[in-house]
N, C-alpha and C positions, 0 to 999 in steps of 0.2 A: 273377551275379557269383560267382566262385570264392572260397572262404574257405580260408585256410591253417590247418589243424588240427594241424600238427606242433608238438610240445612238446619242449623240450630235456630231456635226461635229467639234466643238472646245472643246478640253478637258477643264474641269473646268467651262463650261457654264451652266451646269445643274442647279445650284442654281439660277443663274440669270433668266433662263427660267421659273423655278418654281415661282419665285417672279413675273415675267412678267405675267404668267398665272393667278395668283391671282389678280393682278392689273386690268387685262382685265375683269375678272369675277366680280370684284367690279364695274367697269364702266358699265357693262350691267346688273347689279342687281342680280347676282348669288352668290356673296361672302357669304351671310348669309346661303344660302342653302348648300354650300360647307362645311361651319363650322358645320352645324347641322347634315347633312347626309353623308358627304364625297363624293369624286369624284365617288367612286365605286357604289353609289346608285343614281346617277343622270342619266337622260335619255341621249340617244345618241344625241338627238337634242340639249340638253343643252351643252354637252361636245363639240359637233361640232360647236356650236355658239362661244364658247370660242376659239377653234382652228382657226376658220375662222377669227375672229377679230384679233387674234394674227398675223395671216398671213398678213392681211390687213395692220396692223401697221408696221410689219417688212418690207413689200414692200415699204411703205411710207418712212421709215427711210433709206432704201437702195437707193431709188430714190433721196432723199435729199442729201445723201452722194455723189452719182454720179454727181448730179447737181453741188455740191460744188467743186468736182474735175475738172469738165469740165470748171468751171469759173476760176480756178487757174492755169490751165496748160498753158504752152507757146509752141508755135510751135517749133518743132525740126528742126535743120538745117543740 
């Protein structure tokens, strides 16, 4: 039996990441399959799709945050 050894970088983020994973699965049409068979009975390709889309969205959010910081900073003297 496989064990998940992934640890979140921010304590307490696990619940938010699980919710995010389900939201992404819903967006790409896999939420119903997760509900019926569970993650453990999905293909590697399906799980990889969810992870890939999660990564894509997180990168977009980080880029937006960085762009917002760049627009609000003032030159230091």
